[in-house]
C-alpha positions as CSV (number, residue, x, y, z in Angstrom):
1,M,-51.7,75.5,4.4
2,A,-50.1,77.4,1.6
3,N,-48.3,75.5,-1.2
4,N,-44.6,75.3,-0.6
5,T,-43.5,74.1,-4.0
6,N,-42.0,77.5,-5.2
7,R,-40.0,78.3,-2.1
8,M,-36.3,78.2,-2.0
9,D,-34.5,76.2,0.6
10,T,-30.9,77.0,1.8
11,V,-29.0,73.8,2.7
12,Y,-25.7,74.0,4.6
13,V,-23.3,71.2,3.6
14,D,-21.0,69.7,6.2
15,I,-17.4,69.1,5.2
16,D,-17.8,65.3,5.8
17,D,-21.1,64.9,3.9
18,E,-21.1,62.3,1.2
19,I,-22.9,62.7,-2.2
20,T,-25.7,60.4,-0.9
21,A,-26.3,62.8,2.0
22,L,-26.6,65.8,-0.4
23,I,-29.0,63.9,-2.6
24,D,-31.2,62.9,0.4
25,K,-31.2,66.7,1.5
26,I,-32.4,67.8,-1.9
27,K,-35.1,65.1,-2.0
28,A,-36.3,66.1,1.5
29,S,-36.8,69.7,0.4
30,D,-40.3,70.8,-0.7
31,S,-38.9,73.7,-2.7
32,K,-38.2,73.9,-6.4
33,V,-35.0,75.8,-5.8
34,V,-32.4,74.5,-3.4
35,A,-29.3,76.5,-2.6
36,L,-26.4,74.3,-1.4
37,V,-23.9,76.4,0.7
38,L,-20.6,74.6,0.4
39,P,-17.9,74.9,3.1
40,K,-14.2,75.4,2.4
41,R,-12.5,72.2,1.0
42,A,-15.7,70.5,0.3
43,S,-14.4,67.4,-1.5
44,V,-17.7,65.8,-2.1
45,L,-18.3,67.8,-5.3
46,Q,-14.7,67.9,-6.6
47,S,-15.6,64.7,-8.7
48,I,-17.3,64.9,-12.1
49,V,-19.1,61.7,-11.2
50,N,-20.7,63.2,-8.0
51,M,-21.6,66.4,-10.0
52,K,-23.5,64.3,-12.5
53,L,-25.2,62.3,-9.8
54,L,-26.3,65.6,-8.0
55,K,-27.6,67.0,-11.3
56,L,-29.3,63.8,-12.3
57,S,-31.1,63.6,-8.9
58,A,-32.2,67.2,-9.1
59,D,-33.5,66.8,-12.6
60,N,-35.4,63.6,-11.6
61,D,-37.0,65.5,-8.8
62,K,-37.7,68.6,-11.1
63,K,-35.7,70.9,-8.8
64,R,-33.0,73.6,-9.5
65,V,-29.9,73.4,-7.5
66,V,-27.6,76.4,-7.0
67,L,-24.1,75.8,-5.5
68,I,-23.1,78.6,-3.2
69,T,-19.2,78.6,-3.4
70,G,-16.3,80.6,-4.5
71,E,-13.9,77.8,-5.3
72,A,-12.6,78.2,-8.8
73,G,-11.9,74.4,-9.0
74,L,-15.6,73.6,-8.8
75,L,-16.8,76.0,-11.5
76,P,-15.7,73.9,-14.6
77,L,-17.2,70.8,-13.2
78,A,-20.5,72.6,-12.4
79,G,-20.5,74.1,-15.8
80,A,-19.8,70.7,-17.5
81,V,-23.0,69.2,-16.0
82,G,-25.1,72.4,-16.1
83,L,-25.4,73.3,-12.4
84,Y,-26.0,76.9,-11.3
85,V,-23.3,78.5,-9.1
86,A,-23.3,81.8,-7.1
87,K,-20.5,83.1,-5.0
88,S,-23.0,84.0,-2.2
89,L,-26.6,84.1,-1.4
90,G,-26.6,87.7,-2.5
91,T,-25.2,87.3,-6.0
92,K,-26.9,86.2,-9.2
93,P,-26.8,82.5,-10.0
94,E,-25.4,81.4,-13.4
95,V,-24.1,78.3,-15.1
96,P,-20.3,78.8,-15.2
97,P,-18.5,78.0,-18.5
98,G,-17.3,74.4,-18.8
99,P,-13.8,73.5,-20.0
100,N,-14.7,74.4,-23.7
101,M,-17.1,77.2,-23.0
102,A,-14.5,79.2,-21.0
103,L,-12.6,79.9,-24.2
104,A,-15.7,81.4,-26.0
105,G,-16.6,83.4,-22.9
106,E,-20.1,82.1,-22.8
107,T,-22.1,82.3,-19.6
108,E,-25.6,81.0,-19.0
109,T,-27.8,82.6,-16.4
110,I,-31.3,82.0,-15.1
111,D,-33.5,83.5,-17.7
112,E,-36.9,82.8,-16.2
113,D,-38.8,84.6,-13.4
114,I,-39.2,82.6,-10.3
115,K,-42.4,83.4,-8.5
116,L,-42.4,82.6,-4.8
117,P,-45.8,81.4,-3.4
118,L,-47.7,83.2,-0.6
119,A,-46.7,82.4,2.9
120,D,-48.7,80.1,5.1
121,E,-51.4,81.8,7.1
122,E,-49.4,81.3,10.3
123,E,-46.4,83.2,8.8
124,E,-46.2,86.9,8.5
125,A,-44.2,87.5,5.2
126,P,-46.0,90.1,3.0
127,D,-43.0,90.3,0.7
128,L,-43.1,86.7,-0.4
129,T,-45.7,87.6,-3.2
130,K,-43.2,89.7,-5.2
131,K,-41.8,88.6,-8.5
132,V,-38.2,87.4,-8.7
133,T,-36.5,88.4,-12.0
134,T,-33.5,87.1,-13.8
135,N,-31.3,89.7,-12.0
136,T,-32.5,88.8,-8.6
137,P,-29.7,87.5,-6.5
138,V,-29.8,84.2,-4.7
139,G,-29.5,86.1,-1.4
140,A,-32.7,88.0,-2.1
141,L,-34.5,84.7,-2.6
142,A,-33.1,83.4,0.6
143,D,-34.0,86.7,2.4
144,A,-37.5,86.4,1.2
145,L,-38.0,83.2,3.2
146,P,-38.3,82.9,7.0
147,E,-35.3,82.0,9.1
148,S,-37.0,78.7,9.9
149,I,-36.4,77.6,6.3
150,N,-33.2,79.3,5.4
151,G,-31.4,79.2,8.7
152,P,-29.9,82.2,10.6
153,K,-29.2,85.2,8.4
154,H,-25.6,85.6,9.7
155,L,-24.8,82.2,8.3
156,R,-26.0,82.8,4.8
157,D,-22.9,84.5,3.4
158,V,-20.3,81.6,3.7
159,E,-16.7,82.1,2.7
160,T,-15.3,79.6,0.3
161,L,-11.7,78.6,-0.4
162,E,-10.6,78.9,-4.0
163,L,-8.7,75.8,-5.2
164,D,-6.4,75.8,-8.2
165,N,-5.7,73.1,-10.8
166,E,-9.1,71.3,-10.4
167,P,-9.8,68.7,-13.1
168,E,-11.7,70.0,-16.1
169,A,-14.8,68.3,-17.6
170,A,-16.4,68.5,-20.9
171,A,-18.7,71.5,-21.5
172,V,-22.5,71.0,-21.3
173,E,-24.7,73.7,-22.6
174,A,-27.4,74.6,-20.0
175,S,-30.9,74.9,-21.3
176,K,-32.8,78.1,-20.9
177,E,-36.0,78.3,-19.0
178,E,-39.4,78.9,-20.8
179,P,-40.9,82.4,-20.9
180,K,-42.9,83.6,-18.0
181,G,-46.1,81.9,-17.4
182,K,-45.1,78.6,-19.1
183,K,-44.0,75.4,-17.5
184,A,-40.3,75.4,-16.8
185,K,-38.3,72.8,-18.9
186,E,-35.4,70.9,-17.8
187,P,-32.1,72.3,-19.1
188,K,-30.8,70.2,-22.1
189,L,-27.3,69.0,-21.8
190,K,-24.9,68.5,-24.6
191,K,-24.3,64.8,-24.8
192,D,-20.6,63.9,-24.5
193,K,-19.9,60.3,-25.5
194,H,-16.9,60.3,-23.3
195,L,-18.8,61.3,-20.1
196,K,-21.0,58.4,-18.8
197,V,-22.2,57.6,-15.3
198,P,-20.3,54.5,-14.4
199,N,-22.1,51.2,-13.5
200,F,-20.9,50.7,-10.0
201,N,-22.5,47.3,-9.7
202,R,-20.6,46.0,-12.7
203,F,-17.5,47.7,-11.4
204,R,-17.8,45.8,-8.1
205,W,-18.1,42.4,-9.9
206,V,-15.1,43.2,-12.1
207,L,-13.1,44.2,-9.0
208,V,-14.1,41.0,-7.1
209,G,-13.4,38.9,-10.1
210,G,-10.0,40.5,-10.5
211,I,-9.1,39.9,-6.9
212,L,-10.2,36.2,-7.1
213,L,-8.2,35.8,-10.3
214,I,-5.1,37.3,-8.6
215,A,-5.6,35.0,-5.6
216,A,-6.0,32.0,-7.8
217,L,-2.8,32.9,-9.7
218,V,-1.0,33.3,-6.4
219,V,-2.2,29.9,-5.0
220,F,-1.4,28.2,-8.3
221,G,2.1,29.7,-8.2
222,I,2.7,28.4,-4.7
223,F,1.6,24.9,-5.7
224,A,3.4,25.0,-9.1
225,F,6.7,26.0,-7.8
226,L,6.8,25.0,-4.1
227,V,4.3,22.1,-3.5
228,W,4.1,20.0,-6.7
229,P,7.7,20.0,-7.8
230,K,9.6,16.8,-6.8
231,A,12.6,14.8,-7.9
232,T,12.9,11.0,-8.0
233,I,16.3,9.5,-8.3
234,D,16.9,5.8,-9.0
235,I,20.4,4.5,-8.2
236,K,21.8,1.1,-9.1
237,T,25.0,-0.2,-7.6
238,N,27.1,-3.3,-7.7
239,A,25.5,-4.7,-4.6
240,S,25.0,-8.5,-4.3
241,N,23.0,-11.0,-2.2
242,V,24.5,-13.3,0.5
243,N,22.6,-16.3,1.9
244,T,23.3,-17.0,5.5
245,T,22.1,-19.8,7.8
246,L,23.1,-20.2,11.5
247,Q,22.0,-22.6,14.3
248,L,21.1,-21.1,17.7
249,T,20.4,-22.7,21.0
250,L,17.9,-20.8,23.1
251,D,19.3,-21.0,26.6
252,P,17.3,-19.4,29.5
253,Q,20.3,-19.8,31.7
254,A,22.9,-18.1,29.4
255,S,24.0,-14.6,30.3
256,S,25.6,-13.5,27.0
257,L,25.8,-14.5,23.3
258,N,28.3,-17.2,22.5
259,L,29.2,-17.0,18.7
260,S,31.2,-20.1,18.7
261,S,28.7,-22.4,20.4
262,G,25.6,-20.6,19.1
263,D,24.1,-20.3,22.6
264,I,21.9,-17.2,22.8
265,P,20.2,-15.9,26.0
266,A,16.4,-16.4,25.9
267,N,13.4,-15.8,28.0
268,T,10.1,-17.6,27.9
269,A,6.6,-16.1,28.0
270,S,3.8,-18.4,29.2
271,E,0.1,-18.3,29.5
272,Q,-2.3,-20.7,31.0
273,K,-5.8,-21.2,29.4
274,T,-8.8,-23.3,30.6
275,F,-11.3,-24.6,28.0
276,S,-14.6,-26.2,28.5
277,Q,-16.7,-28.2,26.0
278,T,-20.1,-29.7,26.6
279,V,-21.4,-32.6,24.4
280,N,-24.4,-34.9,24.5
281,T,-23.8,-38.4,25.9
282,T,-24.1,-41.4,23.6
283,G,-23.6,-44.2,26.2
284,Q,-26.6,-46.4,27.2
285,Q,-27.2,-48.5,30.4
286,N,-30.0,-50.9,31.3
287,E,-31.0,-50.2,34.8
288,G,-33.7,-52.8,34.9
289,T,-33.9,-56.1,37.0
290,A,-31.3,-58.9,36.6
291,A,-32.6,-62.3,35.8
292,N,-32.1,-65.2,38.4
293,G,-32.4,-68.9,38.2
294,T,-30.8,-72.4,39.0
295,V,-28.6,-74.8,37.1
296,I,-27.3,-78.3,37.7
297,M,-23.7,-79.0,36.6
298,N,-22.6,-82.3,35.0
299,A,-18.9,-83.3,35.2
300,G,-19.1,-86.4,32.9
301,A,-19.1,-90.1,33.6
302,C,-18.3,-91.5,36.9
303,S,-14.7,-92.3,37.6
304,F,-12.5,-93.0,40.6
305,T,-11.6,-89.3,40.8
306,I,-14.2,-86.9,42.2
307,P,-14.4,-83.6,40.2
308,N,-13.4,-80.4,41.9
309,D,-16.1,-78.2,43.3
310,V,-17.1,-75.2,41.2
311,P,-16.9,-72.2,43.6
312,A,-19.4,-69.4,43.9
313,G,-18.7,-66.4,41.6
314,T,-17.9,-68.6,38.7
315,S,-19.1,-67.3,35.3
316,L,-21.6,-69.2,33.2
317,S,-22.2,-68.3,29.6
318,S,-25.3,-69.0,27.4
319,N,-26.0,-67.3,24.1
320,S,-23.1,-64.9,24.8
321,L,-24.8,-63.8,28.0
322,T,-23.0,-64.1,31.3
323,Y,-24.4,-65.3,34.6
324,I,-22.7,-65.6,37.9
325,T,-23.0,-68.6,40.3
326,Q,-24.2,-67.6,43.8
327,Q,-23.0,-70.8,45.7
328,D,-20.5,-73.6,45.4
329,A,-21.3,-76.6,43.2
330,T,-20.2,-80.0,44.5
331,F,-20.4,-83.2,42.6
332,S,-21.8,-86.6,43.5
333,P,-22.4,-89.8,41.4
334,V,-25.9,-90.2,39.9
335,T,-27.0,-93.5,38.3
336,Q,-29.7,-93.6,35.7
337,G,-30.1,-97.2,34.4
338,H,-26.7,-98.6,33.7
339,N,-25.2,-95.0,33.3
340,C,-23.3,-93.1,36.1
341,S,-22.4,-89.5,36.0
342,W,-21.1,-86.8,38.3
343,E,-23.9,-84.2,38.9
344,S,-23.9,-81.1,41.2
345,N,-26.4,-79.9,43.6
346,S,-28.9,-77.2,42.4
347,V,-26.9,-74.0,42.1
348,Q,-28.3,-70.4,42.2
349,I,-27.3,-68.1,39.3
350,A,-27.8,-64.4,38.6
351,A,-27.5,-62.5,35.3
352,A,-24.4,-60.3,35.1
353,N,-26.5,-57.3,33.8
354,P,-30.1,-56.3,34.0
355,G,-32.3,-57.0,31.0
356,S,-35.1,-59.2,29.7
357,N,-32.7,-60.8,27.2
358,Y,-31.1,-62.7,30.1
359,N,-34.4,-64.7,30.6
360,T,-33.8,-68.3,29.3
361,A,-35.7,-71.4,28.5
362,N,-36.2,-74.2,31.2
363,S,-33.4,-76.4,29.8
364,A,-30.9,-73.9,28.6
365,T,-27.3,-75.1,28.3
366,F,-24.5,-73.1,29.9
367,T,-20.7,-73.4,29.7
368,V,-18.7,-73.0,32.9
369,T,-15.7,-70.6,32.7
370,G,-12.5,-72.4,33.9
371,F,-14.1,-75.8,33.8
372,P,-14.1,-77.1,30.3
373,S,-15.3,-80.6,31.2
374,V,-18.3,-79.3,33.1
375,T,-21.6,-78.2,31.6
376,A,-24.7,-76.8,33.2
377,T,-28.4,-77.0,32.5
378,G,-31.0,-74.7,33.9
379,S,-32.9,-71.5,33.4
380,A,-33.1,-67.8,34.4
381,T,-36.2,-65.6,34.6
382,G,-37.3,-62.2,36.0
383,G,-35.0,-60.0,33.9
384,T,-36.5,-56.5,33.0
385,D,-35.3,-53.5,30.9
386,N,-34.9,-49.8,31.9
387,I,-32.5,-48.1,29.3
388,V,-30.9,-44.8,30.4
389,Q,-28.2,-42.5,28.8
390,V,-24.8,-42.5,30.5
391,V,-21.4,-40.8,30.1
392,S,-19.1,-43.0,28.0
393,Q,-15.4,-42.6,27.4
394,N,-16.1,-41.9,23.8
395,D,-18.1,-38.9,24.9
396,V,-15.2,-37.6,26.9
397,N,-12.8,-38.2,23.9
398,A,-15.1,-36.3,21.5
399,A,-15.2,-33.3,23.8
400,T,-11.4,-33.3,24.2
401,T,-11.0,-33.4,20.3
402,K,-13.2,-30.3,20.0
403,I,-11.0,-28.5,22.6
404,T,-7.8,-29.4,20.8
405,S,-9.1,-27.9,17.6
406,T,-9.7,-24.5,19.2
407,D,-8.0,-21.6,17.5
408,T,-4.9,-20.5,19.4
409,S,-3.9,-17.5,17.3
410,A,-5.1,-15.1,19.9
411,I,-3.0,-16.9,22.6
412,K,0.0,-16.9,20.2
413,Q,-0.4,-13.1,19.7
414,S,-0.7,-12.5,23.4
415,L,2.7,-14.3,24.0
416,I,4.3,-12.2,21.1
417,N,3.0,-9.0,22.8
418,Q,4.4,-10.1,26.1
419,L,7.9,-10.7,24.6
420,R,7.9,-7.5,22.7
421,G,6.9,-5.7,25.9
422,Q,10.1,-7.0,27.4
423,G,12.1,-5.7,24.5
424,L,12.7,-9.2,23.0
425,Y,12.4,-10.5,19.5
426,P,9.7,-13.4,19.5
427,I,10.7,-16.7,18.0
428,E,7.2,-17.7,16.9
429,V,8.2,-21.3,15.9
430,T,8.8,-22.1,19.5
431,F,5.1,-21.6,20.3
432,A,4.1,-24.8,22.1
433,A,1.2,-26.2,24.2
434,G,1.9,-28.3,27.4
435,S,0.2,-31.5,28.4
436,P,-3.5,-30.8,29.1
437,Q,-5.2,-31.6,32.4
438,V,-8.6,-33.2,31.6
439,S,-11.6,-33.7,33.8
440,A,-15.2,-34.8,33.0
441,N,-18.3,-33.9,34.9
442,P,-20.1,-36.2,35.5
443,T,-17.7,-39.1,35.3
444,V,-17.8,-42.0,32.9
445,G,-20.6,-44.4,33.6
446,T,-22.8,-41.9,35.3
447,A,-26.3,-41.5,33.9
448,S,-26.6,-38.0,32.3
449,P,-27.8,-36.6,29.0
450,T,-24.7,-34.4,28.7
451,V,-21.1,-34.3,29.9
452,T,-18.8,-31.2,30.3
453,V,-15.1,-31.8,29.7
454,T,-12.6,-29.2,31.1
455,E,-9.1,-28.9,29.9
456,T,-6.3,-26.7,31.3
457,I,-3.3,-26.1,29.0
458,S,-0.1,-24.0,29.5
459,Y,1.3,-22.3,26.3
460,T,4.9,-21.0,26.0
461,M,7.1,-19.1,23.5
462,Y,10.8,-18.1,23.5
463,G,12.1,-14.6,22.9
464,V,15.7,-13.2,22.4
465,K,17.3,-9.8,22.2
466,K,17.2,-8.4,18.7
467,S,20.7,-7.0,19.1
468,D,22.0,-10.6,19.8
469,L,20.4,-11.8,16.6
470,N,21.9,-8.9,14.6
471,T,25.3,-9.6,16.1
472,A,25.1,-13.3,15.2
473,L,23.8,-12.6,11.7
474,N,26.4,-9.9,10.9
475,A,29.2,-12.0,12.1
476,N,28.1,-14.9,9.8
477,I,27.7,-12.5,6.8
478,K,31.1,-10.9,7.2
479,S,32.7,-14.3,7.2
480,Q,31.3,-14.9,3.7
481,T,32.1,-11.4,2.1
482,A,35.2,-9.8,0.8
483,N,36.9,-6.8,2.4
484,G,35.6,-3.4,1.5
485,Q,31.9,-4.5,1.2
486,N,29.4,-3.2,3.6
487,I,26.4,-5.0,4.9
488,L,23.5,-3.0,3.6
489,T,20.8,-5.2,5.1
490,N,21.3,-8.4,7.1
491,G,17.9,-9.7,6.2
492,L,16.6,-10.2,9.7
493,T,13.3,-8.6,8.9
494,Q,12.7,-11.2,6.1
495,S,14.4,-14.0,8.0
496,G,12.8,-17.4,8.7
497,F,13.2,-19.6,11.8
498,K,12.9,-23.4,11.8
499,Q,12.6,-25.4,15.1
500,L,15.2,-28.3,15.2
501,N,14.7,-29.5,18.8
502,A,11.9,-28.7,21.2
503,S,13.2,-30.0,24.5
504,G,11.2,-27.6,26.6
505,T,14.3,-26.3,28.3
506,N,16.9,-25.5,25.6
507,D,15.2,-25.4,22.2
508,T,17.4,-25.3,19.1
509,V,16.4,-23.3,16.0
510,S,18.0,-22.5,12.7
511,L,17.9,-19.0,11.2
512,S,17.9,-18.3,7.5
513,A,18.3,-14.9,6.0
514,L,19.2,-13.2,2.7
515,A,21.6,-10.3,3.2
516,V,22.6,-7.6,0.8
517,V,26.3,-6.3,0.7
518,G,27.7,-3.5,-1.3
519,P,28.6,0.2,-1.2
520,N,27.3,2.3,1.6
521,I,25.4,5.2,0.1
522,S,24.3,8.1,2.3
523,V,20.8,9.1,1.0
524,S,20.7,12.2,3.2
525,K,24.0,13.5,2.0
526,I,23.0,12.9,-1.7
527,K,19.8,14.9,-1.1
528,K,21.8,17.9,0.2
529,D,24.3,17.7,-2.7
530,V,21.7,17.6,-5.5
531,A,19.1,20.1,-4.1
532,G,18.4,22.8,-6.7
533,R,20.6,21.2,-9.4
534,S,19.8,20.1,-13.0
535,P,19.4,16.4,-13.9
536,Q,22.8,16.4,-15.7
537,A,24.5,17.8,-12.5
538,I,22.8,15.3,-10.3
539,I,23.9,12.4,-12.4
540,S,27.5,13.7,-12.5
541,I,27.6,14.2,-8.7
542,I,26.2,10.7,-7.8
543,K,28.4,8.9,-10.4
544,N,31.5,10.1,-8.6
545,N,31.0,7.0,-6.4
546,P,32.8,4.2,-8.3
547,N,30.3,1.6,-7.1
548,V,27.3,3.3,-8.7
549,T,26.4,1.8,-12.1
550,T,23.3,3.7,-13.2
551,V,21.5,7.0,-12.2
552,T,18.0,8.0,-13.4
553,V,16.5,11.3,-12.6
554,R,12.8,12.1,-13.0
555,L,11.4,15.6,-12.4
556,S,7.7,16.5,-12.1
557,P,5.6,18.3,-13.1
558,F,6.7,18.7,-16.6
559,W,7.7,22.3,-16.3
560,V,10.3,21.6,-13.5
561,T,13.8,21.7,-14.8
562,R,15.8,21.5,-11.5
563,A,15.5,19.4,-8.3
564,P,13.6,21.2,-5.5
565,K,15.7,22.9,-2.9
566,N,13.5,21.4,-0.2
567,T,15.1,18.0,0.4
568,A,11.8,16.6,1.6
569,K,10.7,16.8,-2.0
570,I,13.6,14.7,-3.3
571,F,13.1,10.9,-3.2
572,I,16.1,8.5,-3.7
573,Q,15.7,4.9,-4.3
574,V,18.8,2.7,-4.2
575,A,18.1,-0.5,-6.1
576,K,19.0,-3.8,-4.5
577,P,19.7,-7.1,-6.1
578,S,16.7,-9.3,-6.8
579,Q,16.2,-11.5,-3.7
580,S,16.0,-15.2,-4.1
581,V,16.9,-17.6,-1.3
């Protein structure tokens, strides 16, 4: 293949091509000379920056670019950067005068011969070996190349549209080519300190930074003048406190409030709860064998009166242990020497409880319950021990005490919620627990290691209408205040109830509250009146009310000089007297 380095390419530029597209077309060309045929109104090269970029790209690729155009507005720009221009492919290329060179009439032309290389072997172009001189037109260069490179011949002569009043650029002196046979040198441009290729990357950062700064200033302005400004106004008046106490009877049967008697309609909320508590048993029981024996009773010396019989089931006591007679004891006289005494028959006895401790000696002495003059002598044996745990009453009492100490705050809150759900005001001091129903399993005396005590309790609480409470309070307060004073707050929200009588049917409570009376100041009206005004004007407007004693205005931030026009940014606090019941 033949070398294509000296061929000239003809490139046709579209009207929509950008500078990057032109640079890419020049880079893609294998020729040292590239003729750019510009269409009418080609705006891409009407910028000195684009001209410089085109010239810089061509110089870096060691190529000569010739602009084919007749537009007068492009000539000074081309001359300023040293680009060659020809009116058509058939005219001689030359560097047009720049803005300063036009006055001196200087024109630079191509002053070196351009030798075109031989055609490739496949091409038939015997005329491509001829010399191209300084006076050779660009068209001749184009004609010397095949249509495959230059394009159709009928498109080579392109009309251009002349534009007036194009911007002028500084003149740049084009360098001349070296004499024939020497390596071509790049044209030297006169350096103009005022003409520099801008740094687009830096320009983008500066542009982005400027946009961000403007956005930040806008946001700051919105917050500084619309969001942050606020006004706080403190107002003091000649208001005063009034202590009030009234007695109310909570009557579930009443249909309406009676101010004279203090009867107020009430409803009750109730809830039944069952609690269980299991404890270990502490009682003990001996389930061993009871001792048995016999005794002989002695009723003293003989007399004319026979002692009464001691019936079966009579208790005998020895060493604090109790025995029960199993048969009647009858007395008869028994003489021993000169002595005579009344003695009974042999009587069977049994220990009252099992246990080995009931076993006695052979001649134990017993007292007879109900027969102070009768004694008994005998013994009891056969008692054994078998100790087991049983439920005692103390165990049941201990479990009940634990149930009573259970926290009932959840039950109390449940009753409050019930009353509020009915639209009533709960009177919490009336919370009460009914009599519990207690049962033990197993029962007292039953052998068991544990016992479970169950207790069922009903809880109640009264509730009344809040409107009835307000009516009763306001009536009591007005009876203590002078004419012309308004009730600012009746104190119900900070009131206290005390239970006086808990009968279970008609409880009586006392209600104590601290009310505030004074001038009625409309906060919403003041906000509308002072919106957008200066502190002095705000003080003057509010002090028109004779009951106002002091007005303090605080604006923030520090640069704010007037109250915001948005009333939501104005905060008014009307001072009330210090509360002490």
